[in-house]
C-alpha positions in Angstrom: 17.3 18.8 11.7 19.1 16.5 9.4 18.7 16.4 5.6 15.3 15.4 4.4 15.0 11.5 3.7 12.9 9.2 1.8 12.9 5.8 0.2 12.3 4.3 -3.2 8.6 3.7 -4.1 5.8 4.2 -1.6 2.7 6.4 -2.0 1.4 9.3 -0.2 -2.3 9.1 1.0 -3.9 12.6 1.2 -7.2 14.0 2.5 -9.2 11.0 3.0 -12.8 11.3 4.4 -13.3 9.7 7.9 -10.0 11.5 9.5 -10.3 11.5 13.4 -10.9 14.8 14.9 -8.3 16.1 17.5 -10.8 15.2 20.2 -10.1 12.7 23.1 -13.1 10.9 24.8 -12.5 8.9 27.8 -14.7 5.8 27.7 -16.4 4.8 30.9 -15.1 2.0 32.9 -16.5 -1.2 31.4 -18.5 -3.7 33.6 -17.0 -6.5 31.9 -13.7 -7.2 30.0 -12.0 -10.1 28.2 -8.2 -10.2 28.9 -6.3 -12.2 26.1 -3.1 -13.7 27.8 -1.3 -13.3 24.4 -1.0 -9.6 23.7 1.8 -7.4 22.0 5.3 -8.8 21.5 6.1 -12.2 23.0 4.4 -15.5 23.7 1.3 -16.5 25.5 1.7 -16.1 29.4 0.7 -18.5 32.1 -2.6 -17.8 33.8 -2.3 -16.9 37.6 -5.9 -16.7 38.5 -9.0 -19.0 38.4 -12.8 -18.5 38.0 -14.3 -16.8 41.2 -10.9 -14.9 42.2 -11.2 -11.2 43.1 -8.9 -9.1 41.0 -7.9 -5.5 41.1 -7.0 -3.3 38.1 -3.3 -3.5 37.7 -3.0 -6.8 39.3 -0.8 -9.2 37.2 -3.0 -12.2 36.1 -0.6 -13.7 33.5 3.1 -14.1 33.5 5.8 -16.5 32.2 9.6 -16.1 32.6 10.3 -19.1 30.4 9.2 -17.6 27.2 9.8 -14.2 25.7 6.9 -12.2 27.1 5.7 -9.5 29.5 3.2 -9.7 32.4 -0.7 -9.2 31.6 -2.8 -7.2 34.0 -6.6 -7.2 35.0 -7.7 -3.8 33.7 -10.8 -3.5 36.1 -11.7 -4.2 39.5 -14.0 -7.2 39.8 -14.2 -11.0 39.8 -13.1 -13.6 37.3 -16.0 -15.0 35.6 -14.3 -17.7 33.5 -11.1 -18.6 31.6 -11.6 -19.9 28.2 -9.1 -21.0 25.3 -10.5 -19.3 22.2 -9.4 -17.9 18.8 -8.1 -14.4 19.1 -6.8 -12.6 16.1 -6.1 -15.9 14.2 -4.2 -17.3 17.3 -5.5 -19.7 20.1 -5.0 -18.4 23.5 -6.5 -18.2 27.0 -9.0 -15.3 27.5 -9.7 -14.2 31.2 -13.2 -12.7 31.4 -13.7 -10.4 34.4 -17.0 -8.8 35.8 -16.3 -5.4 37.2 -17.7 -3.2 39.8 -17.4 0.0 37.8 -14.7 1.6 40.0 -11.7 3.3 38.4 -9.1 2.7 40.9 -6.0 0.6 40.0 -2.9 -0.8 41.6 0.3 1.3 41.1 3.6 -0.1 40.2 6.1 -0.5 43.2 9.2 1.9 43.2 7.8 4.2 40.6 8.8 7.7 41.3 8.9 11.1 39.9 12.5 11.2 41.0 13.3 8.4 38.7 16.8 9.5 38.2 17.5 8.3 41.7 16.4 4.9 40.6 18.9 2.3 39.6 18.8 0.8 36.0 17.6 -2.4 37.5 14.7 -0.8 39.3 13.6 0.9 36.0 13.8 -2.4 34.2 11.7 -3.9 36.9 8.9 -1.3 36.4 8.9 -1.5 32.7 8.6 -5.3 32.9 6.1 -5.4 35.8 4.0 -2.8 34.3 3.8 -4.8 30.9 5.1 -1.8 29.0 7.9 -3.9 28.0 5.6 -5.8 25.5 5.2 -2.5 23.4 7.1 -1.7 20.2 7.8 -3.9 17.1 9.7 -6.5 19.2 9.4 -5.5 22.9 11.4 -3.1 25.0 14.6 -4.8 26.2 15.1 -5.5 30.0 17.2 -7.9 31.9 13.9 -10.1 31.8 12.9 -12.1 29.1 10.8 -9.3 27.4 12.7 -9.0 24.1 15.0 -11.0 22.0 17.8 -8.6 22.5 19.3 -7.3 25.8 19.6 -3.7 26.7 23.4 -3.6 26.2 23.3 -4.9 22.8 20.9 -2.0 21.5 22.8 0.2 19.2 20.0 2.5 17.9 16.4 3.2 19.1 14.0 4.6 16.5 11.0 6.4 17.9 8.6 7.0 14.8 5.9 9.6 14.5 5.0 9.4 10.9 1.5 9.8 9.6 2.0 7.6 6.4 -1.3 5.6 6.8 -4.5 6.8 5.1 -5.7 7.2 8.8 -3.3 8.1 11.7 -3.3 8.6 15.3 -2.9 12.3 16.0 0.3 13.1 17.9 -1.4 16.3 19.0 -3.8 14.2 21.2 -0.9 12.1 22.7 1.5 15.1 23.3 -0.6 17.2 25.7 2.7 17.9 27.5 6.0 17.6 25.4 8.0 17.2 28.3 6.6 13.8 29.0 8.1 12.7 25.7 11.6 14.0 26.7 11.4 12.3 30.1 10.2 9.1 28.3 13.2 9.2 26.0 15.6 9.9 28.9 14.2 6.9 30.8 14.8 4.7 27.9 18.2 6.0 27.4 19.0 5.1 31.0 18.0 1.6 30.3 19.8 1.4 26.9 22.9 3.7 27.4 24.7 2.6 24.5 22.0 3.3 22.0 21.8 6.3 19.5 18.1 7.6 19.7 16.4 8.8 16.5 13.1 10.6 16.3 11.6 9.8 12.9 9.2 12.6 12.2 7.2 13.6 9.0 7.3 17.1 8.0 3.8 17.7 9.2 4.7 16.9 12.8 8.2 18.3 13.3 7.0 21.5 15.0 5.4 19.6 17.9 8.9 18.7 19.2 10.4 22.1 19.6 10.8 21.5 23.4 12.8 18.3 23.0 16.2 18.6 24.6 19.3 19.1 22.7 20.3 15.7 23.7 17.9 14.1 21.1 17.6 17.0 18.6 20.7 16.0 16.9 19.1 12.7 16.1 15.9 13.9 14.4 15.1 12.7 11.0 12.6 14.5 8.8 11.0 12.0 6.6 8.4 12.1 3.8 5.0 10.6 5.1 4.8 8.1 2.4 3.3 4.7 3.0 4.9 2.2 4.3 7.4 4.5 5.8 6.2 3.3 9.3 7.2 -0.4 8.4 10.2 -1.6 10.4 12.2 -2.6 7.3 11.6 0.7 5.6 12.4 2.7 8.8 15.7 1.0 9.3 16.8 1.4 5.8 15.7 5.1 5.7 16.8 6.4 8.9 20.0 4.4 9.5 20.9 3.4 5.9 21.3 -0.2 7.1 20.4 -3.3 5.0 18.9 -6.4 6.4 16.6 -9.0 4.8 12.8 -8.0 4.8 10.8 -10.1 7.1 13.7 -10.4 9.6 14.1 -8.9 13.0 15.5 -5.4 13.6 16.5 -6.4 16.9 19.1 -8.8 15.3 20.9 -5.9 14.2 20.7 -4.0 17.3 17.6 -1.8 16.6 14.7 -1.2 18.8 11.5 0.5 17.1 8.9 2.1 19.2 6.0 4.4 18.4 5.1 7.7 20.2 2.4 6.1 22.4 5.0 3.4 23.7 7.3 6.2 25.0 4.5 7.9 26.7 3.4 4.7 28.4 7.2 4.2 29.4 6.8 7.7 31.3 3.5 6.8 32.8 4.8 3.4 34.3 8.1 4.7 35.6 7.0 8.1 37.0 3.5 7.7 37.7 3.3 3.9 38.4 0.6 3.2 36.0 0.3 -0.3 34.6 -0.5 -1.0 31.0 -4.2 -1.1 31.4 -5.5 1.3 28.8 -4.8 2.6 25.2 -5.5 5.6 23.3 -7.1 4.5 20.0 -8.2 6.5 16.9 -11.6 5.6 15.6 -11.5 6.4 11.8 -13.5 5.8 8.6 -16.5 6.7 6.7 -19.0 4.3 8.5 -18.7 6.4 11.8 -20.9 9.1 12.8 -18.0 11.2 14.2 -14.4 9.9 13.8 -12.3 10.8 17.0 -9.8 9.5 19.6 -10.7 7.5 22.8 -9.1 6.3 25.8 -10.4 2.9 26.8 -9.3 0.1 29.2 -7.7 -2.9 27.5 -10.2 -5.9 27.4 -13.1 -3.8 26.4 -15.4 -5.5 23.9 -15.1 -3.9 20.4 -19.0 -3.6 20.1 -19.2 -1.5 23.4 -16.7 0.9 21.8 -18.1 1.4 18.3 -21.6 -0.1 18.2 -23.4 3.1 19.1 -20.9 5.2 17.2 -21.9 3.7 13.7 -24.0 5.4 11.1 -27.5 3.8 10.8 -28.0 1.4 7.9 -24.6 1.4 6.6 -22.6 -1.9 6.3 -19.1 -1.5 7.6 -15.8 -3.5 7.4 -13.7 -3.1 10.4 -9.9 -3.2 10.1 -7.1 -2.9 12.8 -4.3 -0.5 12.8 -3.6 -0.2 9.0 -6.1 0.2 6.2 -3.9 -1.6 3.6 -2.1 -4.1 5.7 -4.1 -4.5 8.9 -6.2 -7.3 10.0 -9.8 -7.5 9.5 -12.0 -7.4 12.7 -14.7 -9.8 11.7 -15.9 -10.4 15.3 -17.1 -7.4 17.4 -17.4 -9.6 20.6 -13.6 -9.7 20.8 -11.9 -7.3 23.2 -9.1 -4.6 22.3 -5.6 -5.2 23.7 -2.4 -3.4 24.0 -1.6 -3.5 20.2 -4.5 -1.3 19.2 -3.8 2.2 18.0 -6.5 2.5 15.3 -9.8 0.9 14.4 -11.2 1.8 11.1 -14.7 1.4 10.1 -15.1 1.6 6.3 -18.2 1.6 4.2 -18.8 -1.9 2.8 -19.7 -1.3 -0.8 -20.0 -4.3 -3.0 -22.0 -2.8 -5.8 -20.8 -3.5 -9.4 -19.6 -0.3 -11.3 -19.7 -0.8 -14.9 -16.8 1.0 -16.7 -15.8 2.6 -13.5 -12.5 3.7 -15.1 -14.1 6.2 -17.5 -16.0 8.0 -14.8 -14.6 11.5 -13.7 -13.8 10.3 -10.3 -13.7 13.9 -8.6 -13.4 12.1 -5.0 -11.6 9.0 -6.0 -7.9 8.6 -5.1 -5.8 7.7 -8.3 -2.1 6.8 -8.6 -2.4 7.3 -12.4 -3.6 10.9 -12.3 -6.3 9.9 -14.6 -9.3 11.0 -12.3 -10.4 14.5 -11.7 -9.4 14.2 -8.1 -5.7 14.7 -9.2 -6.6 18.3 -10.0 -8.7 18.9 -6.9 -6.3 18.3 -4.1 -8.6 20.1 -1.4 -11.4 17.7 -2.0 -11.8 14.9 0.2 -11.4 11.3 -1.3 -14.0 8.8 -0.4 -12.9 5.6 1.0 -15.0 2.3 0.9 -14.3 -1.4 0.1 -15.3 -1.4 -3.5 -12.7 -2.2 -6.0 -14.5 0.2 -8.5 -14.2 -2.0 -11.4 -13.8 -5.5 -12.5 -10.6 -7.5 -12.8 -8.9 -7.0 -16.3 -5.8 -8.4 -17.8 -2.5 -6.8 -16.7 -1.4 -4.1 -19.1 2.3 -4.1 -17.9 1.9 -0.4 -16.8 4.6 -1.1 -14.1 2.8 1.1 -11.4 3.0 -1.7 -9.0 6.8 -1.8 -9.6 7.1 2.0 -9.2 5.2 2.1 -5.6 6.9 -1.2 -4.3 9.1 0.1 -1.4 11.2 -3.3 -1.5 12.2 -3.1 -5.3 10.4 -6.3 -6.4 8.2 -6.7 -9.6 4.8 -7.7 -8.4 3.1 -8.1 -11.6 5.9 -10.7 -12.8 5.6 -12.6 -9.5 1.7 -12.6 -9.9 2.0 -14.2 -13.4 4.2 -17.0 -12.3 1.7 -17.6 -9.3 -1.3 -17.6 -11.5 0.3 -19.9 -13.8 1.3 -22.2 -10.9 5.1 -21.9 -11.6 6.1 -22.4 -8.0 10.1 -23.0 -8.1 13.3 -21.4 -7.2 12.5 -18.8 -9.7 10.2 -17.0 -7.5 12.8 -17.0 -4.6 15.4 -15.5 -7.1 12.8 -12.7 -7.9 12.9 -12.0 -4.1 9.3 -12.9 -3.5 10.2 -13.4 0.2 11.1 -9.6 0.2 7.6 -8.7 0.2 6.3 -7.0 3.3 2.6 -7.2 2.4 2.1 -3.5 2.4 -0.7 -4.0 -0.2 0.2 -1.0 -2.4 0.7 -3.0 -5.5 -2.9 -4.1 -5.4 -4.0 -0.5 -4.5 -2.6 1.2 -7.6 -3.2 -1.7 -10.2 -5.5 -0.2 -12.8 -6.6 -3.7 -13.7 -7.7 -4.4 -10.3 -5.6 -7.6 -10.1 -5.0 -8.7 -6.4 -1.3 -8.7 -6.7 -0.5 -8.7 -2.9 -2.7 -11.9 -2.6 -1.1 -13.7 -5.4 2.4 -13.0 -3.9 1.3 -14.2 -0.4 -0.1 -17.2 -1.9 3.3 -17.7 -3.7 5.2 -17.5 -0.4 3.0 -20.0 1.1 3.4 -22.5 -1.7 7.0 -22.1 -1.7 7.1 -22.8 2.0 5.1 -25.9 1.5 7.7 -27.2 -0.9 10.4 -26.6 1.6 11.7 -23.3 0.4 11.4 -20.9 3.2 12.1 -17.3 4.1 14.6 -18.3 6.6 16.7 -20.3 4.1 16.7 -17.1 1.8 17.8 -15.1 4.8 20.8 -17.4 5.5 21.8 -17.2 1.8 21.5 -13.4 2.0 23.9 -13.2 5.0 26.3 -15.6 3.2 26.4 -13.2 0.3 27.1 -10.0 2.5 29.6 -11.3 4.9 30.5 -8.7 7.4 28.0 -6.1 6.1 25.3 -6.8 8.7 25.6 -8.3 12.1 23.3 -11.1 13.2 
């Protein structure tokens, strides 16, 4: 095990109410799914079916070899009801609706075999691409097809992260029922990317899970502190590899592929079992749920069908995808899940005004400043709702936002510029484009100032004036000639 590593700033979330139990429930096969033709890494694919067509689970219904993308599959057996262009997660794309017959069978991927070591590299790449698994990860899994912006031979490092740095996390114990599956998944990826070093980025809570990982990979284990946002690609690369590259840029451009644990397991399922990417394991978390737990559901299942009956009665909730601080709000529960889902959080929507909230004891309230009683009661669960618990007040220059910022910018200074409409090159010189929108600055601010929102507005206004992140990146690479490879 390598020496303990961490990064500047960040924040460790502990003991929040609504953590998912280590229980996995298989959701029944839905009678209707909606399959977006834009999912995961890559562009929207071309539709290969039409209304009235009979389809089978595992059948490719969308594919495009002109754009960076991976095939999209039908996830149930049935008939195509319609194909409609609609807004999905703030992006317009075609959505294929399928009425199912309730059967659970699916088409297997050709050439998949438990004797995968006898397969050629080309055959394994075919399976990864055909199964749709190549769409997983931050920027796709490289194959000789157009599944990523990097080719397998150009990959220098692969980082597999198992870091519970979010307030709510998918449990590795649920995923790793058989640790040998992880080992074989890593070995399969190593065959596709033979020139890469593999790094297992673990937090100190999960390192015991991997006692059976082969010696081939143990030497690349990294024991990391589970501070948020350690799971962000820019922070991972910097912490694990010690490499610098501009925030907001692509890790693939410096030869790095980043995957999570579920992606590696689904690589195994595709290559060894011939299973196409038709379902996901998802953690249902949060205080508005009757029983937070893990589910395995077919991709395309409607959100309301998954969580509608699991909600507490008469409690309004806000739904958030994948990250409580930086994830996307799920405002429409008639939308489907896709292959990027790993967590759905249902948080109590609390808009009640709390007068002088900052002078209350706060025995169940999380606090960065250690001014609440909860700082002295580590075993007591913290509450989690959407209330700011206090009104916005003037900045007191406490520098908490600067202390937690993982990218070394000064959020309260940037916020003041934006609030005063001073939108010029000064913001770029203060590295406003380095912001990764983790949201920590707003979270720890005792004055309840929406710092992250102000910074986002500043970057948008700069872009409207013609000063873009790409220009700052080019300037960055001009200044570090030879230090980082494009």
